[in-house]
C-alpha positions as CSV (number, residue, x, y, z in Angstrom):
1,M,-78.4,-37.3,-0.8
2,R,-76.8,-40.3,0.9
3,T,-73.7,-39.0,2.6
4,F,-70.5,-38.6,0.4
5,D,-70.0,-42.4,0.7
6,T,-67.5,-42.6,-1.8
7,F,-65.3,-39.7,-1.3
8,F,-64.0,-40.7,1.0
9,I,-63.3,-44.5,0.7
10,S,-64.0,-45.8,4.0
11,I,-60.3,-47.1,4.4
12,R,-59.2,-47.3,7.8
13,S,-56.0,-48.6,9.5
14,V,-54.9,-50.3,12.7
15,Y,-52.4,-49.2,14.6
16,Y,-51.6,-50.7,18.3
17,V,-49.1,-50.2,21.0
18,L,-48.0,-53.0,23.3
19,I,-46.4,-54.0,26.4
20,V,-44.8,-53.0,29.5
21,L,-42.1,-55.5,30.3
22,N,-40.8,-55.7,34.1
23,D,-41.6,-52.0,34.5
24,L,-38.3,-51.3,32.7
25,I,-38.7,-51.7,29.0
26,M,-41.6,-50.5,27.0
27,R,-41.5,-51.7,23.3
28,R,-44.0,-50.4,20.9
29,I,-44.8,-52.5,17.9
30,A,-46.9,-50.7,15.3
31,F,-49.1,-52.5,12.9
32,F,-51.7,-51.1,10.8
33,L,-54.3,-52.5,8.4
34,M,-55.6,-50.6,5.4
35,S,-59.1,-51.7,4.6
36,I,-61.8,-51.3,2.2
37,Y,-59.5,-50.0,-0.4
38,C,-62.1,-50.4,-3.1
39,F,-65.9,-50.1,-2.2
40,T,-68.2,-51.7,-4.7
41,A,-71.8,-52.4,-4.4
42,C,-71.1,-56.0,-3.8
43,N,-67.7,-56.6,-2.2
44,N,-65.0,-54.8,-0.4
45,E,-61.3,-56.0,-0.3
46,L,-58.8,-55.7,2.6
47,T,-55.1,-55.0,1.9
48,D,-52.4,-55.2,4.5
49,I,-50.2,-52.3,5.0
50,P,-46.5,-52.8,6.1
51,A,-45.8,-51.9,9.7
52,G,-44.2,-48.5,10.3
53,P,-40.8,-48.0,12.0
54,E,-40.3,-48.7,15.7
55,D,-39.1,-46.0,18.1
56,D,-39.1,-46.3,21.9
57,N,-39.2,-42.6,22.3
58,N,-41.7,-41.3,19.8
59,L,-44.7,-43.0,18.3
60,P,-45.5,-41.8,14.6
61,I,-48.9,-40.5,13.7
62,E,-51.2,-42.6,11.3
63,L,-53.6,-40.7,9.1
64,I,-56.8,-42.3,8.0
65,L,-58.7,-40.9,5.1
66,P,-62.2,-42.2,5.1
67,D,-64.7,-42.1,2.3
68,A,-66.8,-39.2,2.0
69,E,-70.3,-39.8,3.5
70,K,-72.2,-40.6,0.7
71,V,-74.9,-39.5,-1.8
72,N,-76.6,-42.0,-3.8
73,V,-74.1,-44.7,-4.8
74,Y,-70.5,-45.5,-4.0
75,S,-67.7,-44.4,-6.1
76,T,-64.0,-45.1,-5.1
77,A,-61.9,-42.2,-3.7
78,T,-59.0,-41.8,-6.1
79,T,-55.4,-41.3,-5.4
80,S,-55.4,-37.7,-6.1
81,E,-58.2,-37.3,-3.6
82,N,-56.0,-39.0,-1.0
83,T,-52.7,-37.3,-1.7
84,I,-51.0,-34.7,0.4
85,D,-48.7,-32.3,-0.9
86,T,-47.9,-30.6,2.6
87,L,-49.0,-31.5,6.1
88,W,-48.9,-29.3,9.0
89,V,-48.9,-31.0,12.6
90,I,-49.7,-28.6,15.4
91,I,-49.5,-29.4,19.1
92,F,-51.3,-27.7,21.9
93,N,-51.1,-28.3,25.6
94,G,-54.2,-30.4,26.4
95,S,-55.1,-28.3,29.5
96,T,-54.1,-24.8,28.6
97,N,-54.3,-24.9,24.7
98,T,-50.9,-23.1,24.5
99,K,-48.9,-24.0,21.4
100,R,-46.1,-26.4,22.1
101,W,-44.7,-26.7,18.5
102,V,-45.4,-26.9,14.8
103,E,-44.1,-29.3,12.3
104,K,-44.2,-29.1,8.3
105,I,-44.0,-32.4,6.6
106,E,-43.5,-32.8,2.8
107,G,-45.8,-35.2,1.0
108,S,-42.7,-37.1,-0.2
109,K,-41.9,-38.1,3.5
110,I,-45.3,-39.7,4.1
111,V,-45.4,-43.5,3.8
112,R,-48.2,-44.6,1.4
113,N,-49.2,-41.1,0.4
114,G,-52.2,-41.3,-1.8
115,N,-53.7,-44.2,0.0
116,A,-56.5,-44.1,2.6
117,S,-54.2,-45.0,5.2
118,Q,-50.9,-43.2,5.6
119,L,-47.9,-43.1,8.2
120,L,-46.3,-39.9,9.0
121,P,-42.4,-39.8,9.6
122,Q,-41.0,-39.8,13.2
123,L,-41.9,-36.4,14.7
124,K,-39.0,-34.3,15.9
125,H,-40.9,-33.7,19.3
126,K,-42.7,-36.2,21.4
127,P,-46.2,-35.3,22.3
128,N,-47.2,-35.4,26.0
129,D,-50.2,-37.5,27.1
130,G,-53.4,-35.5,26.7
131,D,-52.0,-33.1,24.2
132,S,-54.3,-31.8,21.4
133,I,-53.0,-32.5,18.1
134,F,-54.3,-30.8,14.6
135,C,-53.3,-32.2,11.2
136,I,-53.9,-29.8,8.3
137,A,-53.1,-30.7,4.7
138,N,-53.1,-28.9,1.4
139,V,-53.7,-25.4,2.4
140,D,-52.5,-22.1,1.1
141,P,-48.8,-21.7,1.5
142,N,-47.1,-19.8,4.2
143,P,-49.8,-20.1,6.9
144,D,-49.5,-18.1,10.2
145,T,-47.9,-20.7,12.5
146,T,-46.7,-18.1,15.0
147,S,-50.0,-16.8,16.5
148,V,-52.2,-19.9,15.7
149,T,-54.3,-21.2,18.5
150,P,-57.3,-23.8,18.4
151,A,-59.6,-21.1,18.0
152,T,-57.9,-19.3,15.1
153,I,-57.0,-22.1,12.8
154,N,-59.4,-20.8,10.2
155,N,-57.7,-17.5,10.2
156,C,-54.2,-18.7,10.3
157,F,-54.6,-21.6,7.5
158,K,-56.5,-20.1,4.6
159,L,-58.3,-21.8,1.9
160,D,-58.4,-19.1,-0.9
161,E,-58.3,-21.5,-3.9
162,N,-61.3,-20.3,-6.1
163,G,-62.8,-23.9,-6.5
164,Y,-61.2,-27.3,-7.3
165,Y,-62.3,-27.7,-10.8
166,F,-59.4,-29.0,-12.8
167,G,-58.9,-32.5,-11.2
168,T,-55.2,-31.7,-10.2
169,E,-55.5,-29.6,-7.2
170,R,-54.8,-31.3,-3.8
171,L,-57.9,-31.3,-1.8
172,P,-57.7,-29.5,1.6
173,M,-58.0,-32.0,4.8
174,Y,-58.4,-31.5,8.5
175,G,-58.1,-33.9,11.4
176,A,-57.7,-33.5,15.1
177,F,-57.4,-35.9,17.9
178,R,-55.9,-36.1,21.6
179,W,-52.6,-37.9,22.0
180,S,-52.5,-40.8,24.3
181,D,-49.6,-42.8,25.4
182,M,-51.8,-45.8,25.4
183,G,-52.3,-45.7,21.6
184,G,-53.8,-42.4,20.7
185,S,-51.8,-42.0,17.5
186,I,-54.5,-42.2,14.8
187,C,-55.9,-39.0,13.1
188,V,-59.0,-39.3,10.9
189,M,-58.6,-36.7,8.0
190,R,-61.7,-35.3,6.4
191,R,-61.7,-33.3,3.3
192,A,-63.0,-29.8,3.6
193,V,-64.9,-30.0,0.3
194,A,-67.8,-32.0,-1.1
195,K,-67.6,-34.2,-4.3
196,I,-70.2,-33.6,-7.0
197,Q,-70.9,-35.9,-9.8
198,V,-73.9,-36.4,-12.4
199,Q,-75.1,-39.6,-13.9
200,M,-77.7,-41.3,-16.0
201,G,-80.1,-43.7,-14.4
202,T,-80.3,-47.4,-15.4
203,S,-83.3,-46.8,-17.6
204,V,-84.0,-43.3,-18.5
205,S,-87.4,-42.3,-20.1
206,D,-86.4,-39.7,-22.7
207,V,-89.0,-37.9,-24.8
208,T,-86.2,-36.1,-26.7
209,T,-84.6,-39.3,-27.8
210,N,-81.2,-38.0,-27.8
211,F,-80.4,-37.3,-24.0
212,T,-77.2,-39.3,-23.6
213,A,-74.0,-39.2,-21.7
214,E,-72.2,-38.5,-25.1
215,N,-73.9,-35.3,-25.8
216,V,-74.9,-33.9,-22.3
217,T,-72.3,-31.8,-20.3
218,Y,-72.8,-29.8,-17.0
219,T,-71.7,-26.7,-15.2
220,L,-71.8,-25.8,-11.6
221,Y,-73.3,-22.4,-10.6
222,N,-73.1,-20.2,-7.5
223,G,-71.3,-22.4,-5.2
224,A,-69.0,-21.1,-2.4
225,Y,-65.7,-19.8,-3.7
226,R,-63.9,-19.8,-0.3
227,G,-63.9,-22.1,2.5
228,Y,-62.6,-23.1,6.0
229,I,-60.2,-25.7,6.9
230,K,-61.7,-26.3,10.3
231,P,-65.4,-27.3,10.6
232,T,-67.6,-24.4,11.9
233,T,-70.7,-24.6,14.0
234,P,-73.0,-23.8,12.5
235,L,-71.8,-24.8,9.1
236,S,-70.7,-21.9,7.0
237,G,-68.8,-20.9,3.9
238,I,-67.9,-17.8,1.7
239,A,-70.0,-17.5,-1.4
240,S,-69.8,-14.6,-3.9
241,A,-72.4,-11.8,-4.1
242,A,-72.2,-12.1,-8.0
243,L,-72.7,-14.9,-10.4
244,V,-69.9,-17.7,-10.1
245,Y,-69.5,-21.0,-12.1
246,S,-67.1,-23.8,-12.6
247,R,-64.5,-22.8,-15.2
248,E,-65.2,-25.7,-17.7
249,R,-67.9,-28.2,-18.6
250,Y,-68.0,-31.7,-17.1
251,H,-69.2,-35.1,-18.3
252,L,-71.8,-37.6,-16.9
253,L,-70.2,-40.7,-15.4
254,Q,-71.3,-42.9,-18.3
255,Y,-69.4,-40.7,-20.9
256,S,-67.1,-43.2,-22.9
257,G,-63.9,-41.1,-22.2
258,V,-64.7,-40.1,-18.7
259,T,-62.0,-39.2,-16.4
260,E,-61.6,-37.9,-12.8
261,K,-60.7,-34.6,-14.1
262,N,-63.7,-34.2,-16.5
263,S,-66.3,-35.6,-14.2
264,N,-65.6,-34.5,-10.7
265,I,-66.2,-31.0,-9.1
266,Y,-65.2,-30.3,-5.5
267,L,-67.1,-27.6,-3.6
268,Y,-66.5,-25.9,-0.5
269,E,-68.6,-26.6,2.4
270,Y,-71.6,-24.0,2.5
271,H,-74.9,-23.4,4.0
272,S,-76.6,-23.6,0.7
273,A,-80.0,-24.6,2.0
274,T,-80.5,-21.2,3.4
275,N,-78.3,-18.9,1.2
276,A,-78.4,-17.9,-2.5
277,L,-75.3,-15.7,-3.4
278,N,-74.9,-14.9,0.2
279,Q,-78.5,-13.8,0.6
280,P,-80.8,-15.5,3.2
281,V,-83.6,-17.7,1.6
282,S,-85.9,-20.2,3.1
283,D,-84.8,-23.8,2.8
284,T,-88.0,-24.7,1.1
285,Q,-88.2,-21.8,-1.4
286,F,-86.9,-21.9,-5.0
287,N,-84.5,-19.1,-5.9
288,A,-82.9,-18.6,-9.3
289,D,-79.7,-17.6,-7.5
290,R,-79.3,-20.9,-5.5
291,Q,-76.3,-23.1,-6.0
292,H,-77.3,-25.4,-8.9
293,I,-76.1,-27.5,-11.8
294,L,-76.9,-26.6,-15.4
295,L,-77.0,-29.4,-18.1
296,H,-76.1,-28.6,-21.7
297,K,-77.6,-30.9,-24.4
298,D,-75.8,-30.8,-27.7
299,N,-78.4,-31.2,-30.4
300,G,-76.1,-31.7,-33.3
301,G,-77.1,-29.2,-35.8
302,G,-79.7,-27.6,-33.6
303,D,-79.5,-25.3,-30.6
304,T,-78.1,-26.5,-27.4
305,T,-80.8,-26.8,-24.7
306,H,-80.4,-26.5,-21.1
307,Y,-81.8,-28.1,-17.9
308,R,-81.5,-26.9,-14.2
309,L,-80.7,-29.3,-11.3
310,D,-81.0,-28.0,-7.7
311,F,-79.5,-29.4,-4.6
312,Y,-83.0,-30.5,-3.4
313,D,-84.3,-33.3,-1.3
314,K,-87.7,-34.4,-2.7
315,I,-88.6,-36.4,0.4
316,T,-88.1,-33.6,2.9
317,K,-89.0,-30.9,0.2
318,K,-86.1,-28.8,1.3
319,F,-82.9,-27.8,-0.2
320,L,-79.6,-29.2,0.8
321,D,-76.5,-27.8,2.6
322,T,-73.2,-28.6,0.9
323,K,-71.2,-30.7,3.5
324,R,-67.6,-31.4,3.6
325,N,-66.6,-35.0,3.0
326,H,-69.9,-35.7,1.4
327,H,-70.4,-37.1,-2.1
328,Y,-73.5,-35.8,-4.0
329,I,-74.4,-37.9,-7.0
330,F,-77.4,-36.6,-9.2
331,T,-79.1,-39.4,-11.1
332,I,-81.1,-38.6,-14.2
333,D,-84.4,-40.7,-14.0
334,K,-86.6,-39.0,-16.7
335,V,-86.6,-36.3,-19.3
336,R,-90.0,-34.9,-19.8
337,S,-89.5,-32.4,-22.5
338,E,-86.9,-30.6,-24.5
339,G,-84.7,-28.2,-22.5
340,Y,-84.7,-24.4,-22.5
341,K,-83.1,-22.8,-25.5
342,S,-81.2,-20.3,-23.5
343,R,-79.0,-20.7,-20.3
344,A,-80.7,-17.8,-18.6
345,E,-84.2,-19.2,-19.2
346,A,-83.2,-22.6,-17.7
347,Q,-81.7,-21.0,-14.6
348,D,-84.8,-18.9,-14.0
349,N,-87.1,-21.9,-13.8
350,P,-87.3,-24.9,-11.5
351,A,-86.5,-28.3,-12.9
352,S,-90.0,-29.3,-14.0
353,N,-88.9,-30.7,-17.3
354,I,-86.5,-33.2,-15.9
355,E,-86.7,-35.7,-13.1
356,Y,-83.7,-36.6,-11.1
357,T,-82.9,-38.0,-7.5
358,I,-80.4,-37.1,-4.7
359,V,-81.1,-39.9,-2.3
360,V,-80.4,-38.8,1.2
361,G,-79.5,-41.1,4.1
362,D,-80.0,-40.4,7.7
363,N,-76.5,-39.0,8.4
364,S,-75.1,-42.3,8.2
365,K,-71.5,-42.7,7.1
366,D,-72.1,-45.6,4.7
367,V,-74.9,-46.6,2.3
368,V,-74.2,-49.5,0.3
369,S,-76.6,-50.7,-2.6
370,N,-76.8,-53.1,-5.3
371,G,-79.5,-51.1,-7.1
372,Q,-82.3,-53.0,-5.6
373,Y,-81.9,-52.6,-1.8
374,A,-79.3,-51.1,0.5
375,I,-77.5,-51.4,3.9
376,V,-77.4,-48.1,5.8
377,L,-74.7,-48.1,8.4
378,S,-73.1,-45.6,10.8
379,M,-70.1,-47.2,12.4
380,D,-66.7,-45.7,13.3
381,T,-63.5,-47.5,12.3
382,V,-61.7,-46.8,15.8
383,I,-63.6,-47.4,19.1
384,F,-62.3,-46.0,22.4
385,K,-63.6,-48.7,24.9
386,D,-63.9,-48.3,28.7
387,P,-61.6,-51.0,30.0
388,A,-64.1,-52.0,32.6
389,A,-66.9,-52.4,30.3
390,Q,-68.0,-55.8,28.7
391,Y,-70.4,-54.5,26.2
392,W,-69.8,-51.5,23.9
393,E,-71.9,-49.7,21.2
394,I,-70.0,-49.4,17.7
395,G,-72.8,-48.0,15.6
396,T,-76.1,-48.4,14.0
397,V,-77.6,-50.5,11.0
398,K,-80.7,-51.1,9.0
399,Y,-81.7,-52.0,5.5
400,L,-83.8,-50.3,2.9
401,L,-86.2,-52.2,0.6
402,P,-88.5,-51.4,-2.2
403,P,-92.2,-52.3,-1.4
404,E,-92.3,-55.2,-4.0
405,M,-89.6,-57.1,-2.1
406,L,-91.2,-57.2,1.4
407,S,-93.1,-60.3,0.7
408,S,-90.0,-62.4,-0.3
409,W,-87.6,-60.9,2.1
410,T,-87.6,-63.8,4.6
411,T,-85.6,-66.1,2.1
412,T,-82.8,-63.6,1.5
413,T,-79.3,-63.9,3.1
414,N,-79.1,-61.6,6.1
415,S,-76.3,-61.6,8.6
416,I,-73.8,-59.6,10.8
417,S,-70.5,-61.3,11.8
418,I,-67.3,-60.4,13.3
419,Q,-63.8,-61.8,12.9
420,T,-61.2,-61.0,15.4
421,L,-57.8,-60.5,13.7
422,S,-55.7,-59.8,16.8
423,S,-56.1,-59.0,20.4
424,T,-53.6,-58.3,23.3
425,T,-55.3,-61.0,25.6
426,G,-56.4,-63.4,23.0
427,D,-60.1,-62.9,23.9
428,P,-62.7,-63.3,21.1
429,V,-64.9,-60.3,20.2
430,L,-68.7,-60.9,19.8
431,I,-71.3,-58.9,18.0
432,Y,-75.1,-58.2,18.6
433,P,-77.4,-58.3,16.6
434,T,-76.5,-60.9,14.1
435,T,-79.2,-59.8,11.6
436,I,-80.3,-56.6,9.9
437,T,-83.8,-55.2,10.1
438,S,-85.7,-52.3,8.5
439,V,-85.5,-50.4,11.9
440,N,-82.3,-48.7,12.9
441,Q,-80.6,-51.1,15.4
442,M,-77.6,-50.3,17.7
443,I,-74.7,-52.6,17.1
444,F,-72.9,-53.9,20.2
445,I,-69.6,-55.7,20.6
446,E,-69.0,-58.0,23.7
447,T,-65.2,-58.3,24.7
448,S,-63.5,-59.3,28.0
449,P,-63.3,-56.3,30.4
450,M,-59.4,-56.8,30.2
451,T,-59.0,-56.5,26.5
452,L,-56.7,-53.7,25.9
453,T,-56.5,-53.6,22.1
454,A,-58.2,-55.7,19.5
455,T,-58.6,-55.5,15.7
456,A,-61.4,-57.0,13.9
457,I,-63.4,-57.1,10.6
458,V,-67.2,-56.6,10.8
459,T,-69.1,-58.1,7.7
460,F,-72.6,-57.2,6.8
461,Q,-74.3,-59.4,4.3
462,L,-77.6,-58.8,2.7
463,G,-78.5,-60.7,-0.4
464,N,-75.5,-60.4,-2.8
465,I,-74.3,-57.3,-0.9
466,I,-71.1,-58.2,1.1
467,Y,-69.8,-55.1,3.1
468,K,-66.8,-55.4,5.3
469,K,-65.8,-52.8,7.9
470,P,-62.5,-52.7,9.8
471,L,-62.8,-52.1,13.5
472,R,-60.0,-51.2,16.1
473,I,-60.8,-51.3,19.8
474,I,-58.5,-49.3,22.1
475,A,-58.9,-49.3,25.8
476,G,-59.5,-46.0,27.4
477,V,-61.8,-43.1,26.5
478,Y,-59.9,-40.3,25.1
479,G,-61.2,-36.8,24.1
């Protein structure tokens, strides 16, 4: 399961604040860059976003909606997955956690709503330096904003929608950050659900001869039917004690008439590795009641046959949790035999009659592949840098290769580079290392200790994969 790489389009924005003049006038100029609007296996495009309004008294908040951390291959996060109907902004005193105020913002007032980088309107109240700010989107109406505290957010802001199966519901999102007068106005929003899709592999061995995207549909069984807007530790969720399933059947990604509505399921975060219908199970043990997918093959005049797919990592030989903002793509590789004639029989047996993969990365945020090899990257878009430091770690990177490519790999293009777009001091930003290896390496940037704010693009190139990642460096370490 590579992390929900797609859901979550890693589009991030840049927003910086400048300059004290003569200790009398502070002007803040806000710029932000929306990047990586469309992730593909080979190329990523950057799109400029217009600057937000200026205001000397109150800096607006910018929302960034990253891709889901990915499973298997990238798919672009859609407008509906980025759209906010209603956003609640809650501010607590940074030292006492007492509530200062709450604002409700309608989606129509959000600049670039539906994009991966959005700008909120001017807030009615100005946060104080160090305040804790929580941004909560698309929850149930009429939340309890009177008694809410940081510890009771999940009780006050409910998620009671019984699944997101129709492709028209707005996905719940949560983000939190600490306000800083030096530029702490960016809030990264993460969806509280996972995205599920099923696809055919590039060359499927099929003994039935008629297993195709045109006649195979799928249903999700026994996923959580309630969730929490704020992440919990340990991971949790609310599943039913009785059989639950998605309300309609969905198509594989190669289906000729595929749409977002009929191919995507969004599931609440859930500790599905160790639970089946809210009963504890071992993360290595098959259980018919586990969360699973059931494939249905229409055989024309014959009986419909069925195949079961589990959320199972064949490498670790363990079942998987369903994590928020992750994208799980099941890829059908081989159909060994005809499916079971009854749904119940298919559900009662492990998936021995079909081979499929859920490739799991090592908790990296991005895994970009061209189908032959891949770049595995864990790197944040916004880095808070100690102003006194010259070197700063921004993430890790490595590549994955099939065994047959190892002998010829020395001739393949391989580079890491950085392009500084702007800097308050004009100092260049350098990056180390400059090539990718098969071992996870830390990525460092080198800047002048005096650099207050810088924006840049980091480019990873491996063969015909060109992957661009935006980077914003902000002086000061904020909680």
